[in-house]
C-alpha positions in Angstrom: -58.0 66.6 -94.4 -56.2 64.4 -91.9 -57.1 61.0 -91.7 -58.1 59.4 -88.4 -57.5 55.9 -87.2 -59.0 53.9 -84.3 -56.1 52.6 -82.5 -56.3 49.7 -79.8 -53.7 49.0 -77.4 -53.6 45.4 -75.6 -50.7 44.7 -73.4 -52.0 41.9 -71.5 -51.9 43.8 -68.1 -54.0 42.2 -65.3 -55.0 43.9 -62.1 -55.3 41.9 -58.8 -56.1 42.9 -55.3 -56.0 41.4 -52.0 -57.3 42.8 -48.8 -55.5 42.0 -45.3 -57.4 43.0 -42.2 -55.2 43.1 -38.8 -57.4 43.2 -35.9 -55.7 44.7 -32.9 -56.5 44.9 -29.3 -57.1 48.6 -28.7 -55.5 48.8 -25.2 -52.2 46.7 -25.9 -51.9 46.9 -29.6 -51.2 43.3 -30.0 -52.6 41.5 -33.0 -55.7 39.5 -32.1 -56.2 37.9 -35.6 -55.3 38.7 -39.1 -57.8 37.9 -42.3 -56.4 38.0 -45.8 -58.5 37.6 -49.0 -58.0 38.2 -52.7 -60.6 40.9 -53.6 -63.0 41.4 -56.6 -62.3 44.3 -58.9 -65.6 45.4 -60.0 -66.6 46.4 -63.5 -66.6 50.1 -62.7 -62.9 49.8 -62.3 -62.5 49.5 -65.9 -64.1 52.9 -66.6 -62.0 54.3 -63.7 -58.7 53.2 -65.1 -59.7 54.2 -68.7 -60.8 57.8 -67.6 -57.5 58.2 -65.5 -55.5 57.0 -68.5 -57.2 59.3 -71.1 -57.2 62.2 -68.5 -61.0 62.7 -69.5 -63.9 61.5 -67.8 -67.7 62.2 -68.1 -70.3 62.5 -65.3 -73.6 60.8 -65.0 -75.2 63.3 -67.3 -72.3 63.2 -69.9 -70.8 66.3 -68.6 -67.0 66.7 -68.2 -65.8 66.2 -64.5 -62.5 66.9 -63.0 -60.4 63.8 -63.5 -59.2 64.2 -59.8 -62.7 62.8 -58.9 -61.6 59.5 -60.2 -58.6 59.1 -57.9 -59.0 56.8 -55.1 -60.8 58.7 -52.3 -62.1 56.3 -49.6 -62.4 53.1 -48.2 -66.0 52.2 -46.8 -67.2 49.5 -44.6 -70.4 47.5 -44.2 -72.2 44.4 -42.7 -73.2 42.2 -45.5 -71.4 39.0 -45.9 -72.7 38.4 -49.5 -70.0 37.5 -51.7 -68.8 40.1 -54.2 -69.6 40.1 -57.9 -67.9 42.2 -60.7 -71.3 43.9 -61.4 -71.9 45.5 -58.1 -71.6 49.1 -57.8 -71.9 49.8 -54.2 -71.5 47.9 -50.7 -74.7 46.0 -49.9 -75.0 47.3 -46.4 -72.6 50.2 -45.8 -72.0 51.8 -42.3 -72.1 55.4 -43.4 -70.5 56.6 -40.2 -67.4 54.4 -40.7 -66.1 55.9 -44.0 -62.3 56.6 -44.2 -60.8 59.1 -46.5 -57.6 58.1 -48.1 -54.9 60.5 -48.1 -51.8 60.3 -50.5 -49.7 58.7 -47.8 -49.0 55.0 -48.3 -50.7 55.0 -52.0 -47.5 54.1 -53.8 -44.6 52.0 -52.4 -41.3 50.9 -54.0 -42.8 47.7 -55.6 -43.2 48.1 -59.4 -46.8 47.9 -60.4 -48.2 48.0 -56.8 -50.2 50.3 -55.1 -51.2 50.0 -51.3 -54.1 51.6 -49.6 -54.6 51.7 -45.8 -57.4 52.7 -43.5 -58.0 52.2 -39.8 -61.0 52.0 -37.9 -60.1 53.2 -34.4 -61.5 51.8 -31.3 -64.3 54.6 -31.3 -65.4 53.6 -34.8 -68.3 51.4 -35.9 -68.7 49.7 -32.6 -71.7 47.5 -31.9 -71.6 46.2 -35.5 -70.7 43.0 -37.1 -68.4 44.2 -40.0 -68.4 41.7 -43.2 -67.6 43.8 -46.2 -65.1 46.6 -47.4 -64.9 48.5 -50.6 -62.5 51.0 -52.2 -64.1 54.0 -53.8 -63.1 56.9 -56.2 -63.0 60.4 -54.7 -66.2 61.5 -56.5 -67.4 65.3 -56.1 -65.8 65.2 -52.5 -69.0 65.0 -50.6 -69.6 62.3 -47.9 -73.3 62.3 -48.7 -73.0 62.0 -52.5 -74.8 59.2 -54.2 -73.0 56.4 -56.1 -73.0 57.3 -59.7 -71.1 59.8 -62.0 -67.4 60.0 -60.8 -68.2 58.5 -57.4 -67.7 54.8 -58.1 -66.7 51.6 -56.3 -63.4 50.1 -57.5 -63.4 46.9 -55.6 -65.3 45.0 -52.8 -64.4 42.1 -50.6 -66.7 40.3 -48.3 -64.7 38.9 -45.2 -65.3 36.8 -42.2 -67.5 38.6 -39.7 -65.7 41.0 -37.1 -67.7 42.0 -34.2 -66.5 45.4 -33.6 -66.2 46.8 -30.1 -64.2 49.6 -28.5 -61.7 47.0 -27.3 -60.7 46.5 -31.2 -58.8 48.7 -33.7 -58.9 47.3 -37.3 -56.5 48.1 -39.9 -57.5 47.4 -43.5 -54.7 47.0 -46.2 -55.5 46.8 -49.8 -52.7 46.0 -52.2 -53.5 46.3 -55.9 -51.0 44.9 -58.4 -50.6 45.3 -62.3 -49.2 41.9 -63.6 -48.6 40.8 -67.1 
């Protein structure tokens, strides 16, 4: 009978992220202001990375799920200015009508160990709200109405300075994740 060993790998890799928000005048395209903050990678990110590396994942009931569900799928926005913590698993005050799907475009750029995600709230999106938070989520089962849990997980969250969203503004959220030693 073959003998099995438990193998642990440790490389010292660290994951860091930063969120930059460009606020544009929707009519002229000029930059009104730019906000930039390091972000919080939440505890769920550890499960997501592990599942992707192992190419195996379990859903909320312990049943296997399609590993594609653990890829980055959406950026979501909310109105809570509460500082993020690693234990949070969802936005605190999500604006469900302002979810943006993340396609494959611009996910990987030429910098080693870096991934860039971009989502834009156009002039018609999320108006008459004061936005204060954003989060990156896995694809999950692919339903916008799906509840957080199982393969739908928040990967990171950032609270930012208030942005009073009106039709005169277009917001471009750019999240950069870096693996460093």
